[in-house]
All heavy atoms as an XYZ file, in Angstrom:
702
protein
N      31.544      7.362    -18.891
C      31.109      7.078    -17.539
C      31.637      5.701    -17.146
O      31.520      4.746    -17.917
C      29.580      7.122    -17.490
C      29.000      7.007    -16.118
S      27.212      7.254    -16.146
C      27.070      8.588    -15.021
N      32.184      5.601    -15.976
C      32.727      4.311    -15.544
C      31.658      3.504    -14.813
O      30.705      4.051    -14.256
C      33.983      4.491    -14.666
C      33.669      5.325    -13.422
C      35.101      5.160    -15.454
C      34.802      5.365    -12.426
N      31.843      2.197    -14.813
C      30.810      1.293    -14.269
C      30.476      1.556    -12.812
O      29.325      1.431    -12.404
C      31.190     -0.161    -14.506
C      32.397     -0.616    -13.700
C      32.825     -1.996    -14.080
N      33.698     -1.865    -15.224
C      34.456     -2.822    -15.701
N      34.431     -4.005    -15.145
N      35.226     -2.630    -16.731
N      31.466      1.926    -12.005
C      31.166      2.177    -10.589
C      30.256      3.389    -10.425
O      29.370      3.395     -9.561
C      32.449      2.350     -9.783
O      33.196      3.453    -10.267
N      30.412      4.395    -11.266
C      29.536      5.571    -11.232
C      28.122      5.193    -11.672
O      27.131      5.630    -11.075
C      30.111      6.676    -12.127
C      29.223      7.878    -12.314
C      29.098      8.711    -11.046
C      28.385     10.020    -11.368
N      27.270     10.275    -10.481
N      28.023      4.376    -12.709
C      26.716      3.915    -13.183
C      26.007      3.143    -12.069
O      24.826      3.365    -11.797
C      26.861      3.050    -14.450
C      27.341      3.924    -15.622
C      25.554      2.345    -14.799
C      27.760      3.153    -16.846
N      26.737      2.242    -11.415
C      26.142      1.466    -10.330
C      25.761      2.340     -9.142
O      24.709      2.131     -8.527
C      27.095      0.350     -9.901
C      27.296     -0.759    -10.934
C      28.419     -1.697    -10.497
C      26.009     -1.524    -11.152
N      26.585      3.330     -8.824
C      26.251      4.271     -7.747
C      24.973      5.038     -8.079
O      24.102      5.195     -7.230
C      27.389      5.264     -7.503
C      28.593      4.651     -6.805
O      28.456      3.539     -6.234
O      29.672      5.282     -6.838
N      24.871      5.513     -9.318
C      23.674      6.252     -9.746
C      22.430      5.366     -9.702
O      21.364      5.794     -9.254
C      23.855      6.820    -11.157
C      24.859      7.973    -11.200
O      25.328      8.432    -10.133
O      25.185      8.399    -12.326
N      22.577      4.129    -10.172
C      21.440      3.198    -10.151
C      21.018      2.909     -8.720
O      19.823      2.887     -8.406
C      21.807      1.901    -10.873
N      21.973      2.703     -7.843
C      21.663      2.453     -6.435
C      20.915      3.610     -5.811
O      19.930      3.418     -5.095
N      21.351      4.825     -6.095
C      20.658      6.000     -5.564
C      19.225      6.051     -6.062
O      18.294      6.313     -5.299
C      21.400      7.290     -5.938
C      20.769      8.505     -5.340
C      21.083      8.892     -4.051
C      19.840      9.246     -6.056
C      20.479     10.012     -3.477
C      19.231     10.359     -5.498
C      19.557     10.743     -4.200
N      19.038      5.762     -7.354
C      17.688      5.812     -7.938
C      16.752      4.813     -7.284
O      15.621      5.160     -6.930
C      17.745      5.544     -9.443
S      18.329      6.941    -10.411
N      17.195      3.583     -7.121
C      16.271      2.575     -6.594
C      16.083      2.691     -5.085
O      15.044      2.294     -4.561
C      16.664      1.133     -6.992
C      17.999      0.730     -6.400
C      16.645      0.971     -8.492
C      18.335     -0.740     -6.558
N      17.059      3.242     -4.390
C      16.934      3.377     -2.938
C      16.195      4.655     -2.558
O      15.398      4.663     -1.626
C      18.322      3.335     -2.270
C      18.921      1.937     -2.445
C      18.237      3.704     -0.793
C      20.387      1.849     -2.096
N      16.414      5.715     -3.313
C      15.838      7.010     -2.947
C      14.725      7.436     -3.900
O      13.558      7.432     -3.526
C      16.928      8.080     -2.870
C      17.960      7.779     -1.834
N      17.727      7.905     -0.489
C      19.221      7.326     -1.948
C      18.802      7.546      0.186
N      19.730      7.192     -0.676
N      15.083      7.801     -5.124
C      14.117      8.376     -6.064
C      12.919      7.470     -6.307
O      11.770      7.864     -6.114
C      14.782      8.698     -7.405
C      15.802      9.816     -7.324
O      15.820     10.528     -6.298
O      16.572      9.971     -8.283
N      13.155      6.239     -6.751
C      12.052      5.335     -7.092
C      11.271      4.910     -5.853
O      10.052      4.875     -5.866
C      12.543      4.089     -7.838
C      13.263      4.343     -9.149
C      12.432      5.128    -10.161
N      13.078      5.235    -11.441
C      14.023      6.124    -11.761
N      14.465      6.972    -10.870
N      14.530      6.154    -12.980
N      11.990      4.616     -4.791
C      11.312      4.198     -3.560
C      10.432      5.319     -3.012
O       9.315      5.071     -2.554
C      12.340      3.762     -2.519
N      10.911      6.543     -3.074
C      10.115      7.671     -2.588
C       8.905      7.927     -3.488
O       7.827      8.256     -3.006
C      10.981      8.922     -2.492
C      12.005      8.857     -1.370
C      13.001     10.006     -1.390
O      12.759     11.010     -2.101
O      14.019      9.892     -0.702
N       9.076      7.773     -4.786
C       7.991      8.061     -5.723
C       6.961      6.940     -5.778
O       5.772      7.200     -5.926
C       8.556      8.321     -7.123
N       7.403      5.665     -5.674
C       6.509      4.544     -5.952
C       6.373      3.538     -4.812
O       5.633      2.570     -4.942
C       6.974      3.805     -7.208
C       7.101      4.704     -8.401
C       8.323      4.922     -9.005
C       5.988      5.362     -8.922
C       8.439      5.759    -10.105
C       6.095      6.196    -10.021
C       7.331      6.390    -10.601
O       7.440      7.219    -11.684
N       7.083      3.700     -3.734
C       6.959      2.775     -2.612
C       7.712      1.479     -2.833
O       8.691      1.418     -3.579
N       7.210      0.429     -2.207
C       7.867     -0.876     -2.203
C       7.964     -1.483     -3.601
O       6.965     -1.622     -4.306
C       7.081     -1.821     -1.302
O       7.446     -3.167     -1.525
N       9.167     -1.874     -3.969
C       9.361     -2.552     -5.252
C       8.615     -3.882     -5.261
O       8.017     -4.255     -6.277
C      10.843     -2.780     -5.520
N       8.595     -4.596     -4.163
C       7.900     -5.884     -4.083
C       6.408     -5.715     -4.385
O       5.835     -6.451     -5.174
C       8.104     -6.507     -2.703
C       7.149     -7.632     -2.338
C       7.387     -8.898     -3.092
N       8.636     -9.480     -2.658
C       9.196    -10.533     -3.236
N       8.592    -11.121     -4.237
N      10.340    -10.996     -2.820
N       5.776     -4.717     -3.771
C       4.348     -4.481     -3.981
C       4.090     -4.113     -5.447
O       3.188     -4.645     -6.086
C       3.820     -3.392     -3.021
C       2.400     -2.970     -3.383
C       3.890     -3.879     -1.578
N       4.902     -3.215     -5.981
C       4.738     -2.797     -7.373
C       4.965     -3.947     -8.338
O       4.181     -4.154     -9.267
C       5.705     -1.658     -7.713
O       5.350     -0.485     -7.042
N       6.033     -4.706     -8.132
C       6.345     -5.804     -9.034
C       5.266     -6.887     -8.979
O       4.910     -7.469    -10.000
C       7.714     -6.407     -8.721
C       8.885     -5.545     -9.137
C       8.727     -4.268     -9.649
C      10.175     -6.023     -8.994
C       9.811     -3.493    -10.023
C      11.273     -5.261     -9.371
C      11.090     -3.988     -9.881
N       4.725     -7.160     -7.784
C       3.636     -8.129     -7.678
C       2.404     -7.648     -8.447
O       1.760     -8.429     -9.153
C       3.266     -8.385     -6.215
C       4.258     -9.281     -5.495
O       5.055     -9.978     -6.165
O       4.237     -9.292     -4.243
N       2.079     -6.365     -8.324
C       0.927     -5.804     -9.049
C       1.163     -5.851    -10.556
O       0.260     -6.211    -11.329
C       0.662     -4.371     -8.591
N       2.367     -5.511    -10.983
C       2.708     -5.549    -12.409
C       2.596     -6.981    -12.936
O       2.051     -7.216    -14.020
C       4.112     -4.958    -12.653
C       4.102     -3.444    -12.385
C       4.603     -5.264    -14.072
C       5.488     -2.833    -12.227
N       3.068     -7.950    -12.160
C       2.983     -9.354    -12.582
C       1.532     -9.773    -12.783
O       1.211    -10.486    -13.746
C       3.665    -10.263    -11.551
N       0.645     -9.313    -11.918
C      -0.773     -9.653    -12.056
C      -1.368     -9.043    -13.322
O      -2.133     -9.698    -14.039
C      -1.545     -9.181    -10.831
C      -1.229     -9.977     -9.582
C      -1.934     -9.428     -8.356
O      -3.062     -8.961     -8.451
N      -1.272     -9.505     -7.211
N      -1.016     -7.792    -13.607
C      -1.533     -7.138    -14.811
C      -0.966     -7.816    -16.055
O      -1.688     -8.061    -17.024
C      -1.225     -5.625    -14.802
C      -1.674     -4.967    -16.100
C      -1.874     -4.945    -13.602
N       0.318     -8.129    -16.035
C       0.914     -8.811    -17.179
C       0.265    -10.174    -17.415
O       0.038    -10.579    -18.566
C       2.415     -8.972    -16.987
C       3.203     -7.705    -17.199
C       2.728     -6.442    -17.397
C       4.622     -7.601    -17.222
N       3.763     -5.555    -17.533
C       4.947     -6.244    -17.428
C       5.655     -8.506    -17.054
C       6.255     -5.781    -17.501
C       6.960     -8.045    -17.118
C       7.249     -6.699    -17.351
N      -0.044    -10.901    -16.344
C      -0.712    -12.195    -16.488
C      -2.073    -12.010    -17.158
O      -2.464    -12.803    -18.020
C      -0.864    -12.876    -15.132
N      -2.785    -10.944    -16.782
C      -4.087    -10.663    -17.406
C      -3.912    -10.330    -18.890
O      -4.711    -10.770    -19.726
C      -4.786     -9.525    -16.677
N      -2.876     -9.578    -19.218
C      -2.615     -9.259    -20.625
C      -2.279    -10.519    -21.414
O      -2.743    -10.696    -22.552
C      -1.493     -8.226    -20.748
C      -1.810     -6.822    -20.239
C      -0.553     -5.950    -20.259
C      -2.922     -6.181    -21.034
N      -1.480    -11.399    -20.819
C      -1.160    -12.671    -21.483
C      -2.428    -13.489    -21.714
O      -2.619    -14.070    -22.785
C      -0.173    -13.490    -20.644
C       1.257    -13.008    -20.776
O       1.600    -12.379    -21.794
O       2.041    -13.281    -19.841
N      -3.298    -13.530    -20.721
C      -4.543    -14.281    -20.850
C      -5.416    -13.695    -21.959
O      -5.969    -14.428    -22.781
C      -5.306    -14.266    -19.528
C      -6.589    -15.059    -19.559
C      -7.330    -15.017    -18.233
O      -6.956    -14.293    -17.316
N      -8.384    -15.803    -18.133
N      -5.521    -12.377    -22.005
C      -6.343    -11.722    -23.024
C      -5.766    -11.927    -24.424
O      -6.504    -12.089    -25.393
C      -6.461    -10.228    -22.717
N      -4.441    -11.948    -24.548
C      -3.775    -12.115    -25.836
C      -3.992    -13.518    -26.386
O      -4.049    -13.720    -27.604
C      -2.280    -11.821    -25.697
C      -1.564    -11.713    -27.043
C      -0.069    -11.427    -26.911
N       0.634    -12.589    -26.419
C       1.106    -12.719    -25.182
N       0.969    -11.769    -24.303
N       1.724    -13.821    -24.802
N      -4.115    -14.490    -25.499
C      -4.323    -15.867    -25.934
C      -3.084    -16.460    -26.567
O      -1.971    -16.209    -26.119
N      -3.275    -17.200    -27.647
C      -2.171    -17.909    -28.300
C      -1.377    -17.039    -29.270
O      -0.364    -17.489    -29.802
C      -2.705    -19.134    -29.061
C      -3.247    -20.195    -28.115
O      -2.825    -20.227    -26.949
O      -4.102    -20.986    -28.554
N      -1.859    -15.821    -29.505
C      -1.142    -14.943    -30.441
C       0.250    -14.638    -29.884
O       0.390    -14.301    -28.721
C      -1.934    -13.634    -30.619
C      -1.297    -12.645    -31.574
C      -2.156    -11.392    -31.769
N      -2.519    -10.710    -30.537
C      -1.700     -9.895    -29.859
N      -0.470     -9.678    -30.267
N      -2.116     -9.309    -28.755
N       1.280    -14.800    -30.715
C       2.633    -14.492    -30.233
C       2.739    -13.030    -29.795
O       2.099    -12.148    -30.370
C       3.528    -14.747    -31.451
C       2.717    -15.582    -32.381
C       1.278    -15.244    -32.113
N       3.531    -12.795    -28.781
C       3.748    -11.431    -28.309
C       4.530    -10.655    -29.363
O       5.527    -11.114    -29.889
C       4.527    -11.455    -26.991
C       4.654    -10.089    -26.346
C       5.329    -10.150    -24.997
N       4.492    -10.883    -24.056
C       4.979    -11.613    -23.063
N       6.270    -11.737    -22.907
N       4.159    -12.241    -22.246
N       4.039     -9.451    -29.677
C       4.692     -8.598    -30.663
C       5.060     -7.247    -30.075
O       4.837     -6.981    -28.881
N       5.585     -6.388    -30.902
C       6.031     -5.066    -30.471
C       4.881     -4.247    -29.879
O       5.069     -3.511    -28.904
C       6.669     -4.321    -31.641
N       3.684     -4.371    -30.448
C       2.540     -3.627    -29.916
C       2.184     -4.104    -28.510
O       1.721     -3.327    -27.672
C       1.316     -3.730    -30.842
C       0.742     -5.116    -31.001
C       1.462     -6.014    -31.991
O       2.526     -5.649    -32.523
O       0.942     -7.111    -32.242
N       2.440     -5.390    -28.233
C       2.200     -5.920    -26.889
C       3.197     -5.343    -25.892
O       2.849     -5.106    -24.731
C       2.277     -7.447    -26.893
C       1.204     -8.065    -27.758
O       0.013     -7.780    -27.511
O       1.548     -8.808    -28.688
N       4.408     -5.125    -26.336
C       5.405     -4.505    -25.458
C       4.905     -3.138    -25.008
O       5.032     -2.779    -23.831
C       6.783     -4.403    -26.152
C       7.760     -3.590    -25.310
C       7.338     -5.793    -26.427
N       4.315     -2.379    -25.913
C       3.750     -1.078    -25.533
C       2.677     -1.253    -24.460
O       2.645     -0.505    -23.469
C       3.166     -0.369    -26.756
N       1.815     -2.267    -24.620
C       0.765     -2.519    -23.622
C       1.377     -2.909    -22.279
O       0.912     -2.462    -21.224
C      -0.177     -3.607    -24.127
N       2.418     -3.711    -22.304
C       3.071     -4.124    -21.062
C       3.756     -2.935    -20.381
O       3.731     -2.825    -19.152
C       4.067     -5.253    -21.333
C       3.425     -6.608    -21.427
C       2.635     -6.943    -22.513
C       3.602     -7.546    -20.431
C       2.032     -8.187    -22.614
C       2.999     -8.803    -20.513
C       2.215     -9.122    -21.601
N       4.344     -2.056    -21.164
C       4.963     -0.860    -20.581
C       3.893      0.071    -19.999
O       4.098      0.684    -18.947
C       5.813     -0.136    -21.628
C       7.020     -0.926    -22.077
S       8.101     -1.477    -20.727
C       8.619      0.095    -20.058
N       2.743      0.168    -20.673
C       1.628      0.949    -20.137
C       1.197      0.358    -18.799
O       0.911      1.094    -17.847
C       0.459      1.007    -21.141
C       0.839      1.879    -22.339
C      -0.816      1.523    -20.473
C      -0.113      1.774    -23.510
N       1.177     -0.963    -18.711
C       0.799     -1.616    -17.449
C       1.740     -1.225    -16.318
O       1.297     -0.952    -15.196
C       0.775     -3.130    -17.633
N       3.033     -1.189    -16.603
C       4.001     -0.761    -15.588
C       3.671      0.654    -15.127
O       3.615      0.949    -13.932
C       5.451     -0.820    -16.138
C       6.430     -0.141    -15.187
C       5.869     -2.259    -16.405
N       3.438      1.520    -16.097
C       3.158      2.920    -15.767
C       1.810      3.089    -15.071
O       1.646      3.966    -14.228
C       3.244      3.787    -17.023
C       4.662      3.887    -17.572
C       5.576      4.487    -16.522
C       6.976      4.668    -17.015
N       7.755      5.566    -16.133
N       0.815      2.241    -15.400
C      -0.473      2.296    -14.711
C      -0.314      1.951    -13.233
O      -0.917      2.591    -12.367
C      -1.471      1.344    -15.364
C      -2.101      1.816    -16.660
C      -2.915      0.688    -17.283
C      -2.967      3.040    -16.425
N       0.480      0.929    -12.946
C       0.723      0.577    -11.548
C       1.422      1.731    -10.844
O       1.050      2.114     -9.733
C       1.528     -0.739    -11.441
C       2.007     -0.976    -10.014
C       0.698     -1.910    -11.935
N       2.403      2.318    -11.487
C       3.092      3.462    -10.878
C       2.153      4.643    -10.687
O       2.187      5.308     -9.653
C       4.308      3.862    -11.715
C       5.452      2.892    -11.576
C       6.671      3.390    -12.304
N       7.839      2.613    -11.913
C       9.064      2.863    -12.339
N       9.276      3.874    -13.174
N      10.070      2.123    -11.941
N       1.293      4.909    -11.674
C       0.327      6.008    -11.555
C      -0.670      5.741    -10.432
O      -1.108      6.670     -9.749
C      -0.402      6.232    -12.881
N      -1.015      4.489    -10.235
C      -1.922      4.128     -9.147
C      -1.263      4.320     -7.791
O      -1.915      4.682     -6.816
C      -2.378      2.678     -9.292
O      -3.151      2.528    -10.457
N       0.033      4.076     -7.736
C       0.786      4.246     -6.500
C       0.963      5.718     -6.157
O       0.854      6.115     -5.009
C       2.173      3.579     -6.628
O       1.988      2.209     -6.955
C       2.971      3.694     -5.356
N       1.233      6.519     -7.186
C       1.502      7.946     -6.977
C       0.860      8.746     -8.118
O       1.535      9.112     -9.077
C       3.013      8.181     -6.916
C       3.378      9.604     -6.572
O       2.526     10.488     -6.485
N       4.663      9.848     -6.368
N      -0.453      9.017     -8.020
C      -1.167      9.667     -9.128
C      -0.672     11.073     -9.461
O      -0.866     11.533    -10.575
C      -2.620      9.714     -8.657
C      -2.707      8.915     -7.428
C      -1.336      8.662     -6.921
N      -0.018     11.727     -8.535
C       0.436     13.094     -8.806
C       1.783     13.147     -9.527
O       2.230     14.218     -9.934
C       0.521     13.905     -7.503
O       1.520     13.372     -6.650
N       2.414     12.005     -9.725
C       3.704     11.955    -10.430
C       3.431     11.948    -11.931
O       3.138     10.912    -12.531
C       4.490     10.721     -9.994
C       5.912     10.718    -10.436
N       6.847     11.578     -9.927
C       6.547      9.952    -11.337
C       8.013     11.352    -10.499
N       7.856     10.369    -11.363
N       3.494     13.113    -12.541
C       3.040     13.305    -13.924
C       3.827     12.482    -14.940
O       3.312     12.134    -15.992
C       3.020     14.801    -14.294
C       4.423     15.352    -14.489
C       2.165     15.038    -15.518
N       5.051     12.121    -14.624
C       5.886     11.350    -15.544
C       5.191     10.061    -15.980
O       5.265      9.665    -17.151
C       7.231     11.033    -14.884
C       8.124     10.168    -15.753
O       8.566     10.655    -16.812
O       8.368      9.002    -15.387
N       4.502      9.406    -15.056
C       3.809      8.159    -15.407
C       2.723      8.403    -16.436
O       2.561      7.625    -17.388
C       3.198      7.517    -14.151
O       4.216      7.133    -13.258
N       1.964      9.478    -16.267
C       0.876      9.793    -17.211
C       1.435     10.147    -18.592
O       0.882      9.739    -19.618
C       0.023     10.937    -16.667
C      -0.617     10.590    -15.364
C      -0.289     11.086    -14.127
C      -1.671      9.650    -15.146
N      -1.083     10.513    -13.161
C      -1.945      9.636    -13.765
C      -2.409      8.822    -15.980
C      -2.933      8.831    -13.197
C      -3.393      8.013    -15.425
C      -3.646      8.027    -14.054
N       2.527     10.876    -18.611
C       3.162     11.234    -19.891
C       3.670      9.980    -20.588
O       3.462      9.798    -21.790
C       4.308     12.251    -19.646
C       5.142     12.461    -20.906
C       3.744     13.573    -19.134
N       4.297      9.096    -19.818
C       4.806      7.856    -20.406
C       3.678      6.975    -20.937
O       3.815      6.340    -21.983
C       5.641      7.082    -19.386
C       7.006      7.697    -19.151
O       7.415      8.585    -19.928
O       7.681      7.283    -18.186
N       2.548      6.917    -20.207
C       1.396      6.136    -20.676
C       0.945      6.650    -22.041
O       0.713      5.868    -22.970
C       0.242      6.183    -19.654
C       0.605      5.352    -18.427
C      -1.067      5.705    -20.283
C      -0.316      5.560    -17.232
N       0.825      7.968    -22.164
C       0.406      8.561    -23.440
C       1.410      8.240    -24.542
O       1.033      7.896    -25.667
C       0.232     10.075    -23.288
N       2.679      8.329    -24.225
C       3.716      8.044    -25.212
C       3.703      6.594    -25.667
O       3.754      6.302    -26.864
N       3.604      5.669    -24.712
C       3.553      4.251    -25.076
C       2.289      3.928    -25.857
O       2.307      3.106    -26.775
C       3.661      3.360    -23.836
C       5.044      3.289    -23.254
C       5.277      3.605    -21.928
C       6.125      2.882    -24.028
C       6.545      3.537    -21.379
C       7.412      2.812    -23.499
C       7.620      3.138    -22.167
N       1.174      4.575    -25.516
C      -0.076      4.345    -26.251
C       0.068      4.810    -27.699
O      -0.361      4.116    -28.627
C      -1.242      5.058    -25.568
N       0.673      5.962    -27.891
C       0.869      6.464    -29.253
C       1.792      5.544    -30.054
O       1.505      5.217    -31.214
C       1.433      7.883    -29.217
N       2.877      5.118    -29.440
C       3.807      4.224    -30.131
C       3.159      2.877    -30.432
O       3.286      2.346    -31.545
C       5.067      4.023    -29.281
C       5.945      5.259    -29.106
C       7.005      5.005    -28.042
C       6.583      5.664    -30.422
N       2.464      2.314    -29.449
C       1.794      1.029    -29.662
C       0.734      1.108    -30.737
O       0.619      0.205    -31.578
N      -0.037      2.189    -30.719
C      -1.051      2.364    -31.751
C      -0.466      2.488    -33.140
O      -0.984      1.920    -34.111
N       0.646      3.208    -33.229
C       1.315      3.346    -34.531
C       1.840      1.989    -35.005
O       1.652      1.611    -36.169
C       2.467      4.338    -34.429
C       3.194      4.552    -35.739
C       4.267      5.605    -35.623
O       3.932      6.802    -35.681
O       5.442      5.219    -35.441
N       2.468      1.253    -34.124
C       2.999     -0.056    -34.490
C       1.870     -1.007    -34.872
O       1.949     -1.723    -35.881
C       3.847     -0.639    -33.337
C       5.140      0.190    -33.167
C       4.163     -2.110    -33.566
C       5.887     -0.086    -31.871
N       0.789     -1.008    -34.087
C      -0.333     -1.919    -34.330
C      -1.037     -1.634    -35.653
O      -1.602     -2.541    -36.264
C      -1.334     -1.846    -33.180
N      -0.995     -0.377    -36.078
C      -1.647     -0.024    -37.335
C      -0.633      0.146    -38.470
O      -0.925      0.755    -39.486
C      -2.471      1.271    -37.184
O      -1.598      2.339    -36.780
C      -3.578      1.090    -36.170
N       0.548     -0.381    -38.266
C       1.634     -0.370    -39.251
C       1.973      1.033    -39.720
O       2.134      1.282    -40.915
C       1.280     -1.273    -40.418
C       1.063     -2.699    -39.987
C       0.712     -3.627    -41.136
O       0.522     -3.148    -42.275
O       0.632     -4.822    -40.885
N       2.091      1.950    -38.745
C       2.551      3.300    -39.067
C       1.563      4.109    -39.859
O       1.944      4.882    -40.733
N       0.273      3.963    -39.552
C      -0.761      4.744    -40.239
C      -0.535      6.231    -40.144
O       0.403      6.693    -39.497
N      -1.371      7.002    -40.767
C      -1.216      8.450    -40.816
C      -1.193      9.028    -39.418
O      -2.028      8.706    -38.576
C      -2.384      9.068    -41.619
C      -2.281     10.581    -41.637
C      -2.406      8.513    -43.024
N      -0.194      9.882    -39.151
C      -0.045     10.493    -37.824
C      -1.042     11.606    -37.620
O      -1.501     12.238    -38.502
C       1.381     11.030    -37.672
């Protein structure tokens, strides 16, 4: 795939698909920033780890699910990130 095609595809996604599914990027990004700030506050001085990345990704998907609750992809992704984060946090415990 050539770079111009990749950029064309990305442009279509953010202008059409994502905007139609989730609305204003500014509103979503502001909401995500607020949730991330709360997660940072709750984490305290503990360094951010891989399990925190899962929580931050869940936060992104929660904002998207709040914007468009009928878009099932967000709910599926939340479940997936929760499973991955839980596995990482418990050092790959029994599945």
